[in-house]
One Martini backbone bead per residue (centre of mass of N, CA, C, O) as a GRO file, in nm:
protein
  433
    1MET     BB    1  -0.278  -4.729   0.506
    2PRO     BB    2  -0.024  -4.715   0.306
    3LEU     BB    3   0.278  -4.753   0.205
    4SER     BB    4   0.535  -4.614   0.085
    5ARG     BB    5   0.710  -4.594  -0.227
    6TYR     BB    6   0.965  -4.437  -0.051
    7LEU     BB    7   1.057  -4.710   0.094
    8ILE     BB    8   1.316  -4.816   0.309
    9THR     BB    9   1.442  -5.147   0.397
   10CYS     BB   10   1.629  -5.272   0.687
   11ARG     BB   11   1.894  -5.469   0.833
   12ASP     BB   12   2.062  -5.525   1.155
   13HIS     BB   13   2.264  -5.716   1.356
   14ALA     BB   14   2.265  -5.498   1.595
   15PHE     BB   15   1.927  -5.525   1.550
   16PRO     BB   16   1.744  -5.758   1.646
   17ASP     BB   17   1.411  -5.766   1.550
   18GLU     BB   18   1.468  -5.518   1.345
   19VAL     BB   19   1.364  -5.227   1.151
   20LEU     BB   20   1.449  -5.008   0.892
   21LEU     BB   21   1.311  -4.685   0.815
   22PHE     BB   22   1.321  -4.498   0.495
   23SER     BB   23   1.263  -4.180   0.355
   24THR     BB   24   1.323  -4.024   0.052
   25ARG     BB   25   1.112  -3.785   0.073
   26THR     BB   26   1.193  -3.686   0.405
   27GLY     BB   27   1.435  -3.843   0.581
   28ALA     BB   28   1.314  -4.050   0.751
   29LEU     BB   29   1.410  -4.238   1.062
   30VAL     BB   30   1.314  -4.576   1.161
   31GLN     BB   31   1.278  -4.790   1.450
   32MET     BB   32   1.143  -5.127   1.422
   33VAL     BB   33   0.978  -5.383   1.506
   34GLU     BB   34   0.883  -5.657   1.329
   35GLU     BB   35   0.594  -5.685   1.429
   36GLN     BB   36   0.504  -5.395   1.364
   37PHE     BB   37   0.567  -5.403   1.058
   38ALA     BB   38   0.383  -5.634   0.982
   39ALA     BB   39   0.124  -5.485   1.067
   40LEU     BB   40   0.172  -5.249   0.868
   41GLN     BB   41   0.150  -5.421   0.610
   42ARG     BB   42  -0.146  -5.539   0.689
   43GLY     BB   43  -0.318  -5.316   0.850
   44THR     BB   44  -0.307  -5.403   1.197
   45HIS     BB   45  -0.225  -5.169   1.333
   46ALA     BB   46  -0.211  -4.925   1.548
   47PRO     BB   47  -0.348  -4.595   1.495
   48GLU     BB   48  -0.195  -4.393   1.692
   49TYR     BB   49   0.062  -4.342   1.474
   50ASP     BB   50  -0.036  -4.239   1.195
   51THR     BB   51   0.024  -3.938   1.198
   52GLN     BB   52   0.333  -3.965   1.239
   53LEU     BB   53   0.388  -4.146   0.989
   54ARG     BB   54   0.274  -3.952   0.782
   55GLU     BB   55   0.464  -3.710   0.842
   56MET     BB   56   0.721  -3.902   0.767
   57GLY     BB   57   0.630  -4.087   0.498
   58LEU     BB   58   0.535  -4.394   0.554
   59LEU     BB   59   0.245  -4.306   0.536
   60VAL     BB   60  -0.039  -4.309   0.304
   61ASP     BB   61  -0.326  -4.257   0.130
   62ASP     BB   62  -0.179  -4.261  -0.165
   63GLN     BB   63   0.048  -4.366  -0.402
   64ALA     BB   64  -0.039  -4.196  -0.658
   65GLU     BB   65  -0.042  -3.930  -0.506
   66GLU     BB   66   0.245  -3.932  -0.404
   67GLN     BB   67   0.377  -3.925  -0.691
   68GLU     BB   68   0.258  -3.650  -0.771
   69GLN     BB   69   0.397  -3.490  -0.546
   70VAL     BB   70   0.691  -3.552  -0.634
   71LEU     BB   71   0.652  -3.433  -0.928
   72GLY     BB   72   0.565  -3.147  -0.762
   73TYR     BB   73   0.800  -3.048  -0.574
   74MET     BB   74   0.923  -2.800  -0.709
   75ASN     BB   75   0.663  -2.630  -0.728
   76GLU     BB   76   0.622  -2.618  -0.419
   77ILE     BB   77   0.890  -2.492  -0.339
   78ASN     BB   78   0.858  -2.237  -0.508
   79ARG     BB   79   0.596  -2.145  -0.361
   80LEU     BB   80   0.700  -2.156  -0.041
   81THR     BB   81   0.964  -2.032  -0.054
   82PRO     BB   82   1.141  -1.745   0.105
   83ASN     BB   83   1.383  -1.772  -0.086
   84LEU     BB   84   1.668  -1.572  -0.186
   85THR     BB   85   1.925  -1.690  -0.401
   86VAL     BB   86   2.261  -1.554  -0.415
   87ALA     BB   87   2.529  -1.603  -0.625
   88VAL     BB   88   2.861  -1.454  -0.600
   89VAL     BB   89   3.110  -1.344  -0.826
   90LEU     BB   90   3.353  -1.112  -0.742
   91GLY     BB   91   3.601  -1.275  -0.875
   92MET     BB   92   3.911  -1.429  -1.031
   93GLU     BB   93   4.089  -1.407  -0.805
   94CYS     BB   94   4.382  -1.611  -0.688
   95ASN     BB   95   4.612  -1.757  -0.448
   96PHE     BB   96   4.571  -2.022  -0.592
   97SER     BB   97   4.676  -2.359  -0.752
   98CYS     BB   98   4.444  -2.567  -0.868
   99PRO     BB   99   4.423  -2.827  -1.094
  100TYR     BB  100   4.088  -2.883  -1.062
  101CYS     BB  101   3.972  -2.617  -1.132
  102PHE     BB  102   3.672  -2.513  -1.289
  103GLU     BB  103   3.791  -2.227  -1.387
  104GLY     BB  104   4.070  -2.213  -1.465
  105LEU     BB  105   4.153  -1.968  -1.714
  106GLN     BB  106   3.949  -1.753  -1.590
  107LYS     BB  107   4.152  -1.660  -1.411
  108GLY     BB  108   4.212  -1.329  -1.265
  109ASN     BB  109   4.213  -0.977  -1.309
  110LYS     BB  110   3.873  -0.994  -1.214
  111SER     BB  111   3.613  -0.759  -1.122
  112MET     BB  112   3.376  -0.590  -0.965
  113SER     BB  113   3.218  -0.323  -1.022
  114ASP     BB  114   3.046  -0.058  -0.904
  115ALA     BB  115   2.815  -0.060  -1.106
  116THR     BB  116   2.748  -0.357  -1.074
  117ALA     BB  117   2.696  -0.351  -0.773
  118ASP     BB  118   2.456  -0.155  -0.789
  119GLN     BB  119   2.287  -0.336  -0.972
  120LEU     BB  120   2.268  -0.578  -0.780
  121ILE     BB  121   2.111  -0.441  -0.562
  122HIS     BB  122   1.865  -0.383  -0.743
  123PHE     BB  123   1.810  -0.674  -0.832
  124ILE     BB  124   1.741  -0.770  -0.540
  125LYS     BB  125   1.531  -0.574  -0.445
  126GLU     BB  126   1.316  -0.642  -0.660
  127ARG     BB  127   1.291  -0.960  -0.536
  128LEU     BB  128   1.202  -0.844  -0.273
  129ARG     BB  129   0.920  -0.976  -0.103
  130PRO     BB  130   0.643  -1.090  -0.008
  131GLY     BB  131   0.739  -1.427   0.064
  132LYS     BB  132   1.045  -1.311  -0.051
  133ASN     BB  133   1.259  -1.230   0.236
  134LYS     BB  134   1.501  -1.448   0.230
  135LEU     BB  135   1.830  -1.360   0.219
  136LYS     BB  136   2.084  -1.542   0.032
  137LEU     BB  137   2.437  -1.510   0.034
  138GLN     BB  138   2.679  -1.637  -0.203
  139LEU     BB  139   3.034  -1.658  -0.188
  140TYR     BB  140   3.271  -1.604  -0.464
  141GLY     BB  141   3.524  -1.696  -0.686
  142GLY     BB  142   3.787  -1.731  -0.650
  143GLU     BB  143   3.866  -1.535  -0.371
  144PRO     BB  144   3.657  -1.367  -0.174
  145LEU     BB  145   3.867  -1.229   0.042
  146LEU     BB  146   3.987  -1.032  -0.183
  147TYR     BB  147   3.671  -0.889  -0.142
  148SER     BB  148   3.585  -0.760   0.143
  149ARG     BB  149   3.480  -0.474   0.069
  150ARG     BB  150   3.249  -0.569  -0.108
  151ILE     BB  151   3.105  -0.738   0.097
  152LEU     BB  152   3.047  -0.512   0.301
  153SER     BB  153   2.884  -0.333   0.110
  154LEU     BB  154   2.660  -0.525   0.047
  155ALA     BB  155   2.560  -0.579   0.336
  156LYS     BB  156   2.506  -0.271   0.421
  157GLN     BB  157   2.258  -0.273   0.209
  158LEU     BB  158   2.090  -0.548   0.242
  159LYS     BB  159   2.018  -0.593   0.538
  160PRO     BB  160   1.838  -0.345   0.603
  161PHE     BB  161   1.641  -0.398   0.370
  162ALA     BB  162   1.535  -0.678   0.455
  163GLU     BB  163   1.442  -0.584   0.748
  164GLU     BB  164   1.236  -0.370   0.650
  165GLN     BB  165   1.060  -0.605   0.499
  166GLY     BB  166   1.061  -0.844   0.731
  167GLY     BB  167   1.327  -0.987   0.700
  168SER     BB  168   1.633  -1.145   0.592
  169PHE     BB  169   2.002  -1.188   0.639
  170SER     BB  170   2.256  -1.388   0.467
  171MET     BB  171   2.605  -1.511   0.467
  172ASP     BB  172   2.822  -1.699   0.262
  173MET     BB  173   3.125  -1.906   0.187
  174VAL     BB  174   3.390  -1.988  -0.039
  175SER     BB  175   3.703  -2.086   0.092
  176ASN     BB  176   4.052  -2.151   0.138
  177GLY     BB  177   4.142  -1.996   0.431
  178SER     BB  178   4.408  -1.794   0.414
  179LEU     BB  179   4.213  -1.519   0.498
  180LEU     BB  180   4.076  -1.638   0.770
  181ASN     BB  181   4.034  -1.416   1.005
  182GLU     BB  182   3.938  -1.234   1.272
  183LYS     BB  183   3.898  -0.957   1.150
  184ILE     BB  184   3.692  -1.038   0.924
  185VAL     BB  185   3.490  -1.184   1.092
  186ASP     BB  186   3.417  -0.939   1.280
  187LYS     BB  187   3.311  -0.764   1.047
  188LEU     BB  188   3.086  -0.966   0.917
  189THR     BB  189   2.898  -1.077   1.137
  190PRO     BB  190   2.704  -0.817   1.184
  191TRP     BB  191   2.642  -0.859   0.848
  192GLY     BB  192   2.562  -1.200   0.826
  193LEU     BB  193   2.756  -1.406   0.889
  194ASP     BB  194   2.699  -1.786   0.845
  195GLY     BB  195   2.965  -1.896   0.719
  196VAL     BB  196   3.237  -2.128   0.615
  197LYS     BB  197   3.379  -2.293   0.333
  198VAL     BB  198   3.651  -2.524   0.374
  199THR     BB  199   3.936  -2.661   0.209
  200LEU     BB  200   4.058  -3.008   0.272
  201ASP     BB  201   4.295  -3.234   0.116
  202GLY     BB  202   4.366  -3.361   0.360
  203PRO     BB  203   4.664  -3.410   0.437
  204PRO     BB  204   4.941  -3.233   0.377
  205GLU     BB  205   5.070  -3.386   0.132
  206ILE     BB  206   4.798  -3.354  -0.039
  207HIS     BB  207   4.708  -3.062  -0.006
  208ASN     BB  208   4.981  -2.918  -0.103
  209ARG     BB  209   4.951  -3.033  -0.391
  210ASN     BB  210   4.646  -2.930  -0.461
  211ARG     BB  211   4.672  -2.643  -0.261
  212PRO     BB  212   4.855  -2.418  -0.355
  213PHE     BB  213   5.013  -2.157  -0.405
  214LYS     BB  214   5.115  -1.973  -0.668
  215SER     BB  215   5.419  -2.000  -0.559
  216GLY     BB  216   5.411  -2.303  -0.401
  217GLU     BB  217   5.321  -2.270  -0.134
  218LYS     BB  218   5.214  -2.387   0.148
  219SER     BB  219   4.874  -2.409   0.319
  220PHE     BB  220   4.788  -2.583   0.554
  221ALA     BB  221   4.898  -2.436   0.820
  222ILE     BB  222   4.746  -2.168   0.777
  223ILE     BB  223   4.459  -2.276   0.788
  224ILE     BB  224   4.468  -2.399   1.067
  225GLU     BB  225   4.527  -2.142   1.226
  226ASN     BB  226   4.269  -2.002   1.139
  227LEU     BB  227   4.061  -2.211   1.243
  228LYS     BB  228   4.143  -2.173   1.549
  229LYS     BB  229   4.056  -1.862   1.561
  230VAL     BB  230   3.735  -1.887   1.409
  231CYS     BB  231   3.553  -2.132   1.516
  232SER     BB  232   3.417  -1.952   1.751
  233LYS     BB  233   3.281  -1.715   1.539
  234THR     BB  234   3.206  -1.933   1.314
  235LYS     BB  235   3.095  -2.137   1.078
  236ILE     BB  236   3.230  -2.451   0.987
  237ARG     BB  237   3.271  -2.593   0.657
  238LEU     BB  238   3.400  -2.901   0.545
  239GLY     BB  239   3.599  -2.966   0.272
  240GLY     BB  240   3.678  -3.209  -0.004
  241ASN     BB  241   3.902  -3.374  -0.257
  242TYR     BB  242   3.888  -3.692  -0.380
  243SER     BB  243   4.044  -3.997  -0.482
  244GLN     BB  244   4.125  -4.307  -0.555
  245ASP     BB  245   4.426  -4.280  -0.437
  246ASN     BB  246   4.334  -4.093  -0.141
  247TYR     BB  247   4.076  -4.165   0.047
  248HIS     BB  248   4.219  -4.321   0.294
  249GLN     BB  249   4.374  -4.050   0.398
  250PHE     BB  250   4.161  -3.832   0.459
  251PRO     BB  251   4.065  -3.854   0.775
  252ALA     BB  252   4.335  -3.760   0.902
  253VAL     BB  253   4.268  -3.455   0.920
  254LEU     BB  254   4.088  -3.476   1.176
  255ASP     BB  255   4.307  -3.554   1.377
  256LEU     BB  256   4.467  -3.285   1.334
  257LEU     BB  257   4.239  -3.097   1.426
  258THR     BB  258   4.189  -3.212   1.711
  259ALA     BB  259   4.480  -3.165   1.813
  260GLU     BB  260   4.432  -2.835   1.750
  261GLY     BB  261   4.113  -2.787   1.863
  262VAL     BB  262   3.928  -2.885   1.589
  263GLY     BB  263   3.662  -3.024   1.662
  264PRO     BB  264   3.334  -3.124   1.638
  265GLU     BB  265   3.245  -2.848   1.800
  266SER     BB  266   3.393  -2.658   1.552
  267ILE     BB  267   3.222  -2.823   1.331
  268GLU     BB  268   2.936  -2.836   1.151
  269LEU     BB  269   3.060  -2.974   0.872
  270VAL     BB  270   3.130  -3.270   0.670
  271ASN     BB  271   3.217  -3.273   0.300
  272PHE     BB  272   3.338  -3.521   0.128
  273ASN     BB  273   3.452  -3.541  -0.215
  274MET     BB  274   3.487  -3.592  -0.527
  275VAL     BB  275   3.663  -3.524  -0.799
  276MET     BB  276   3.585  -3.331  -1.064
  277GLN     BB  277   3.538  -3.348  -1.385
  278VAL     BB  278   3.680  -3.138  -1.658
  279ASN     BB  279   3.540  -3.053  -2.005
  280GLU     BB  280   3.597  -2.740  -2.057
  281SER     BB  281   3.691  -2.509  -2.299
  282VAL     BB  282   3.658  -2.244  -2.129
  283THR     BB  283   3.885  -2.315  -1.903
  284GLY     BB  284   4.143  -2.502  -1.990
  285ASN     BB  285   4.119  -2.770  -1.840
  286ARG     BB  286   4.341  -3.075  -1.813
  287PHE     BB  287   4.239  -3.239  -1.593
  288GLN     BB  288   4.302  -3.562  -1.450
  289GLY     BB  289   4.108  -3.774  -1.212
  290GLY     BB  290   3.812  -3.746  -1.213
  291CYS     BB  291   3.452  -3.725  -1.197
  292SER     BB  292   3.138  -3.794  -1.404
  293SER     BB  293   3.028  -4.016  -1.182
  294VAL     BB  294   2.876  -4.186  -0.915
  295ASN     BB  295   2.901  -4.485  -1.068
  296GLU     BB  296   3.170  -4.538  -1.002
  297PRO     BB  297   3.283  -4.814  -0.851
  298TRP     BB  298   3.482  -4.690  -0.630
  299LEU     BB  299   3.282  -4.480  -0.491
  300ARG     BB  300   3.127  -4.653  -0.298
  301ASP     BB  301   3.359  -4.724  -0.097
  302ALA     BB  302   3.465  -4.437  -0.053
  303SER     BB  303   3.214  -4.295   0.063
  304LEU     BB  304   3.165  -4.485   0.298
  305TYR     BB  305   3.441  -4.463   0.432
  306VAL     BB  306   3.460  -4.163   0.480
  307ARG     BB  307   3.194  -4.121   0.633
  308GLN     BB  308   3.253  -4.316   0.869
  309GLU     BB  309   3.514  -4.173   0.970
  310VAL     BB  310   3.379  -3.909   1.038
  311LEU     BB  311   3.174  -4.022   1.242
  312ARG     BB  312   3.374  -4.171   1.433
  313ARG     BB  313   3.498  -3.875   1.509
  314GLY     BB  314   3.217  -3.686   1.554
  315TYR     BB  315   3.127  -3.569   1.293
  316ALA     BB  316   2.936  -3.407   1.078
  317VAL     BB  317   2.690  -3.478   0.825
  318PRO     BB  318   2.490  -3.484   0.582
  319GLU     BB  319   2.188  -3.537   0.513
  320ILE     BB  320   1.952  -3.764   0.407
  321SER     BB  321   1.802  -3.561   0.151
  322PRO     BB  322   1.649  -3.355  -0.020
  323GLN     BB  323   1.824  -3.166  -0.308
  324PRO     BB  324   1.770  -2.898  -0.459
  325CYS     BB  325   1.826  -2.758  -0.761
  326ALA     BB  326   1.893  -2.451  -0.889
  327VAL     BB  327   1.774  -2.493  -1.169
  328GLU     BB  328   1.471  -2.548  -1.030
  329MET     BB  329   1.499  -2.259  -0.904
  330ASP     BB  330   1.350  -1.957  -0.942
  331ASP     BB  331   1.513  -1.815  -0.672
  332ALA     BB  332   1.804  -1.877  -0.830
  333TYR     BB  333   2.131  -1.728  -0.853
  334THR     BB  334   2.408  -1.641  -1.068
  335VAL     BB  335   2.664  -1.390  -1.032
  336HIS     BB  336   2.877  -1.239  -1.210
  337PHE     BB  337   3.110  -0.987  -1.212
  338ASP     BB  338   2.961  -0.869  -1.496
  339GLY     BB  339   2.633  -0.954  -1.445
  340SER     BB  340   2.586  -1.223  -1.525
  341LEU     BB  341   2.365  -1.508  -1.568
  342TYR     BB  342   2.318  -1.801  -1.373
  343LYS     BB  343   2.220  -2.125  -1.226
  344CYS     BB  344   2.538  -2.191  -1.187
  345VAL     BB  345   2.871  -2.173  -1.091
  346THR     BB  346   2.982  -2.387  -1.310
  347TRP     BB  347   2.897  -2.186  -1.572
  348ILE     BB  348   3.086  -1.964  -1.575
  349GLY     BB  349   3.164  -1.821  -1.894
  350ASN     BB  350   2.925  -1.986  -2.038
  351GLU     BB  351   2.736  -1.858  -2.293
  352ALA     BB  352   2.532  -2.109  -2.331
  353TYR     BB  353   2.449  -2.065  -1.996
  354LYS     BB  354   2.331  -1.800  -2.016
  355ILE     BB  355   2.029  -1.615  -1.876
  356GLY     BB  356   2.157  -1.324  -1.840
  357ASP     BB  357   2.106  -1.012  -1.651
  358ILE     BB  358   2.088  -0.746  -1.415
  359TRP     BB  359   1.941  -0.551  -1.622
  360ASN     BB  360   1.715  -0.770  -1.760
  361GLY     BB  361   1.739  -1.042  -1.661
  362ALA     BB  362   1.582  -1.345  -1.714
  363ASP     BB  363   1.574  -1.600  -1.953
  364ASP     BB  364   1.340  -1.859  -2.018
  365SER     BB  365   1.522  -2.040  -2.206
  366TYR     BB  366   1.650  -2.218  -1.981
  367LEU     BB  367   1.430  -2.437  -1.972
  368HIS     BB  368   1.567  -2.562  -2.227
  369THR     BB  369   1.883  -2.565  -2.198
  370HIS     BB  370   1.847  -2.710  -1.892
  371HIS     BB  371   1.612  -2.911  -1.874
  372VAL     BB  372   1.367  -2.859  -1.708
  373GLY     BB  373   1.212  -3.142  -1.587
  374HIS     BB  374   1.327  -3.404  -1.731
  375TRP     BB  375   1.248  -3.622  -1.512
  376LYS     BB  376   0.935  -3.632  -1.567
  377LYS     BB  377   0.979  -3.782  -1.866
  378ASN     BB  378   1.122  -4.016  -1.713
  379GLU     BB  379   1.031  -4.335  -1.647
  380GLU     BB  380   1.255  -4.419  -1.448
  381CYS     BB  381   1.215  -4.175  -1.258
  382ARG     BB  382   0.915  -4.206  -1.191
  383ALA     BB  383   0.970  -4.507  -1.061
  384CYS     BB  384   1.183  -4.415  -0.855
  385ILE     BB  385   1.277  -4.440  -0.517
  386TYR     BB  386   1.523  -4.208  -0.555
  387LEU     BB  387   1.414  -3.937  -0.670
  388PRO     BB  388   1.421  -3.742  -0.401
  389LEU     BB  389   1.762  -3.763  -0.418
  390CYS     BB  390   1.790  -3.644  -0.731
  391PHE     BB  391   1.633  -3.521  -0.972
  392GLY     BB  392   1.838  -3.603  -1.225
  393GLY     BB  393   2.073  -3.478  -1.098
  394CYS     BB  394   2.368  -3.355  -1.248
  395ARG     BB  395   2.417  -3.141  -1.508
  396PHE     BB  396   2.724  -3.109  -1.512
  397MET     BB  397   2.798  -3.404  -1.525
  398ALA     BB  398   2.640  -3.467  -1.784
  399HIS     BB  399   2.800  -3.270  -1.959
  400GLN     BB  400   3.081  -3.393  -1.924
  401ARG     BB  401   2.996  -3.667  -2.080
  402ASN     BB  402   2.780  -3.541  -2.328
  403GLY     BB  403   2.766  -3.215  -2.391
  404HIS     BB  404   2.490  -3.220  -2.223
  405MET     BB  405   2.136  -3.196  -2.051
  406ALA     BB  406   1.915  -3.399  -2.161
  407GLU     BB  407   2.020  -3.606  -1.973
  408VAL     BB  408   2.019  -3.780  -1.704
  409ASP     BB  409   2.184  -3.827  -1.379
  410CYS     BB  410   2.195  -4.124  -1.289
  411GLN     BB  411   2.177  -4.262  -0.929
  412LYS     BB  412   2.071  -4.549  -0.869
  413ASP     BB  413   2.321  -4.732  -0.833
  414PHE     BB  414   2.439  -4.580  -0.595
  415PHE     BB  415   2.195  -4.609  -0.400
  416ALA     BB  416   2.160  -4.919  -0.422
  417SER     BB  417   2.470  -4.958  -0.285
  418THR     BB  418   2.444  -4.731  -0.019
  419LEU     BB  419   2.189  -4.661   0.153
  420GLU     BB  420   2.190  -4.889   0.362
  421HIS     BB  421   2.468  -4.808   0.479
  422LEU     BB  422   2.395  -4.522   0.563
  423ILE     BB  423   2.171  -4.588   0.759
  424LYS     BB  424   2.348  -4.754   0.950
  425GLN     BB  425   2.538  -4.531   1.024
  426ASP     BB  426   2.317  -4.351   1.157
  427ILE     BB  427   2.196  -4.559   1.371
  428ALA     BB  428   2.484  -4.585   1.522
  429GLN     BB  429   2.447  -4.328   1.644
  430PRO     BB  430   2.393  -4.190   1.960
  431GLU     BB  431   2.122  -4.042   1.895
  432HIS     BB  432   1.973  -4.334   1.833
  433GLY     BB  433   2.059  -4.564   2.046
   0.00000   0.00000   0.00000
């Protein structure tokens, strides 16, 4: 059996005479003594571990066949996944005024009507079927908790229906955290609430500048108090948006959380990322200072530094593994408050990327407008060892740079300069011994 073509190998001085093996196809990470690895390369190793190494994606039957499997990855995921994923923008009202918000001037007093909510229920029920019966509802705004009654109404209709079909129902949301109190969590948890992503943009002085209330009032202390009360009641996923100027200060927010009793055991995941640059005329957002490419030189050091500091404090970070894009997923939809359909929440309100509505369904023309599968036609992508971690990158970021999605958002340079360091960060964690 040959070694996988999607295999990354690296050495770490902390583990002399050993080699680290990482599969970009499966996300498997293995630590092996050099002598064993040399035998693996020669094909003279003991075959007793072949099955396990093959399951982890380190050994393959045939490299050309493996490449074809990777090129068919999205087709296979669409065939096998039981998930029906529906992101719902409940309305555009928000009690915050964040300068970098990708929704920009679209925000305001606009919300889903009863008639649209009824049709949304019908739209979802039509698409729940045997083999596609794991319903995942993702809730957005504006601020979704301004629409808590609507959330509860949707859940009370969808959860029993999904379970009657022999399936399951769960919902999560992206919230600014200002309204995330015990009362609302206690109401929603029996109806499928499975966690909340809350954004903290670093320590108070940075966060309060970037994420104030519309009145200008500071929001940091209120969010922390809410997290203290609800972190034992639901999963909390912590996000944040750093820039080149402030990323060094970002991890300090975790020290403040720990001091307040919201330590690593209280947070499911921490995923701090760079602020994205928005150049959409639809949003009217003139914010400057974000990124439109992961390949910006400063971001290599920033991402490694922030991730290391999160891990050093004992908090969990996302795994390094394939992350399918919603654009490529057949049964993933974003429903705007007016019932219009999109493939990603970043496109809401942009008529050019509307793919249909909940009354008539999706129009397959999005396969062309969103350039679905464009990475399969790109020779550099086809040959790239990092393809399973990227699959053509982020179409939204490509559009911000180019004004279209025809070209892939190549992330090769970023992974080439960071992946070995990321692997070493992970292997140094206690669970890896």
